[in-house]
N, C-alpha and C positions, 0 to 999 in steps of 0.2 A: 444582554446577549452573550451567550456562552460559546466559546470556540475551542476546538481541540485540534491537535495536529497529529499526523501520521507521517513518519519518515519511511519511505519505501525504497529498498535497494533493488535495482533492476540489473540483471546480468552481472552481478558481482562488482558493480561500479565502486562501492565503498571500499572493498578490499584493494581494488586497482588503484584508487587514489591514495590509500594508506601506503601502498608499495611505492608509489611515486614520491610521496613525502619522505619515506625512508631513504630512497635513492638520493634525493637532493641533500638530505641531512648528512649522509655518509660521504658524499662526493663533491661537496661544494668547493673544496680547495683543489681537488684533482681536475675539475673542469672549469676552474676560475669563475665560479658563480658568486654573486654579490651577497648571498645570504644562505644560511642553512634552512631557512623557512621558505618553502615553495611559494607560499602566499605573498611573500615579500619581493619576489623576483619580478623584473620588468618584462614587458611583452616580448622583446627580442630574445631574452634568456628562456622564457617559457617555450617559444617556438623552436628552440634548439634541443630541448629536453627529450622529445621522442626519439630523435636520431641518436643522441648520446646514449640513451638507455638501450636501444636496439644494438648498438655497436659494442656495448659492454657485455661480454659473454657471461660473466658471473651473474650479473643482475638480470639480464634478459631471460635467463633460464628460470627465474622465479615466477614468471607469469606476466600478465598484461599490466601495464602501468598507465595511470591517468595523472595529469599534472594540474588539473583544474577541479575544484570541488563539484561533484555531480549535483544536479538539482533534484532533490529527493523529497522535499517537504510538501505535503498537501494539508491545507488548513480547511477545516469543516466548521461551518456555523450550524449549531443545533437548534431545532425547533421544539424547545421544551414545553411551550404552551400547548401545542397540538399533540405532541407525542412524549408525554412525561415518562412513561415506563421505558420506552425504547431508548430515550436519551440518558436516563439514569443508568441503564444497563451498559450502553456504549461508553459513557464516561468512566464507569468502573473498570471496564476492560482497557481503557486508555491510561488509567492511573495505576492499575494493578492492585488497587486498595483491598481487594477481597482475599488476596493471598492464594493459598493452595486450594485446588478443587477437592471437595469432600465427596462429591457424587460420582465423578467420572473415574476416580481411583486409578488403578493400574493401567487402564486403557488410555489414559491421558498421556500424550507424547511429551508434554512440557511440564505438566503439574500445576503451574501457576495460571490463575485466571486473568490473563492479560494477552495482549496482541504481540508481544515480543517474539520474533522469529516465526511468526505465523504467515503462511503464504497466501497469495491470491491464487487459489487453486483452479479457477475457471475464468476464462476470458472469451467472450463472444465478440468478434470483430464488428465494429460499428454499433455495438449495443451496450455492453457493460462488462465490468470485471467484478468477480465475487471472491470474498475471502472471509477470514475471521474464525475458521474452525481451529480452535486451539487444542482440541481433543485429538484429532487424527491428522489434521492438515490436508485432508482430501475432500472435504465437503460431506463426509459420511457421519461426522460427529457433531455434537452440539450440547451446550449447557449455558444457562444464563445465571445472573445473580439471584434469580428467583427460584432456581432449581433446574434439574435436568429436563423436566417436562416443559414444553414450550409455554411461554407466557402469552397473555391475552393481547390482541391487537388494540392499539390506541385508536379510538374512534376518530379523533381529529386527524391523526396521521393518515388514516385510510382515505380521508376526503381530499388530501393533497395530491397533486398530479405529478406524474413522471413526464414532464413536458419540456425539459431542458437538459443540457449537458451538465454533469456534475451533481445530479440528484443522488442523495445517499438514502438507502432504503433497506429495510429488513428482508433478508432471505427467509423463506419458510417452506413448509411442505403442505400447507393448507391453512385454514382458519385457526387463529390462536395457537400457532406452533413456532413462535419466535424464540431463538436462542442467542447464540453469539455471532452468527453469520450475517453478513451484510453485503450490499453491492453498490457500485457507483456507476451511474449511466454515462455513456460515451457521447450520445448525441440526441437531437430532437428527431421526431418522426420525419419532419420535412427533409432531414439530411440523409435519410436512409433510402436504399434502393430495393430492399427486400421486405416483404410482408412480415417475415419472421423477426425483424428488428423493430416492429411496431411497439414502442414503449407504452402506448395507450392501453395495451393489453394488461399492463401491470397495475393500472389504476383500480383502486377498490379492493385489491388482493394483497398488496404489500404496503406496509406502514412506512411512509416517508418521514424521516426524522431529522434531515439536515441537507445541506448543500455545500459543495466545494466552493470556497471563495478565493482561494489562492492555490496555484499549482496545477490546475486542470489543463492549461495550455501545454504544459510539459508532459503530463502524465499520459494523455490519450495517445499521441503519436509514438511515444517511446514504448508504451505497452504493446501497441498494435503491430509494431514493426517485427515482433517475434512470432507473428501468427501467419501461417501460410495459407490457411483456409478458414472459413467462417467459424468453425468450432474447434480448430486446432489449438491445443494448450501448450505453452512452452513449459519446460521442466520446472517443477515447483520451486526448486532452489534458486531460480533466477529472479523471483520477485518476493522479497521478504519484508515484512514490517519489522524494522529494527529500532525505531524510536517512536514515542507516543507521549501524550500528556495534554494538560489543559493550558490554555493561553489566557 
């Protein structure tokens, strides 16, 4: 059983925590803290930090600070037996093992064939979030380890159902058009109130290649809280994949 992980930064939480760490490291003596390491502080000290930070004019001007590590990791179990091509492609983008893109060339915003700093560019409330476009970051681009032309659908993956929260599936523009883009479902049909969120419509059209086994309970509500309408997307910079790899 192969598992991969994606670390997803939502609303700049990683930078906010790093600022909080720096604040504690620089001001432990000034504010009589027991350690320079924010992770080593006790509960009562942690509870004081937001007020101390806001009252410190120099530091509060630097932006928002968090003093607890944000929960950002999503662990995905891959269905290699049913979807070997899709899984091999996804794993390669999770490791970055293919290096620079040779086909997308100058149009590629990042150059490297990996998911680092790639956004989830589309979120449908109660339905799914879509990302993986390392070429443009908008959903308009795409390339796979098999080339710029979309690769074939895995027959076994097409037989798997989008019947639960956390299903990981290939985005496409039609039959045999898979590239680097993928999506993660937010809920079962029974949980939806609108016909437009019927995940069963995806069955047989999109290759299922994995499922989220850790992190889904955090990911869905935190992603959806930035959406004011069913198809409103939050700014792309607010949800970036910054860490990835095999477990």
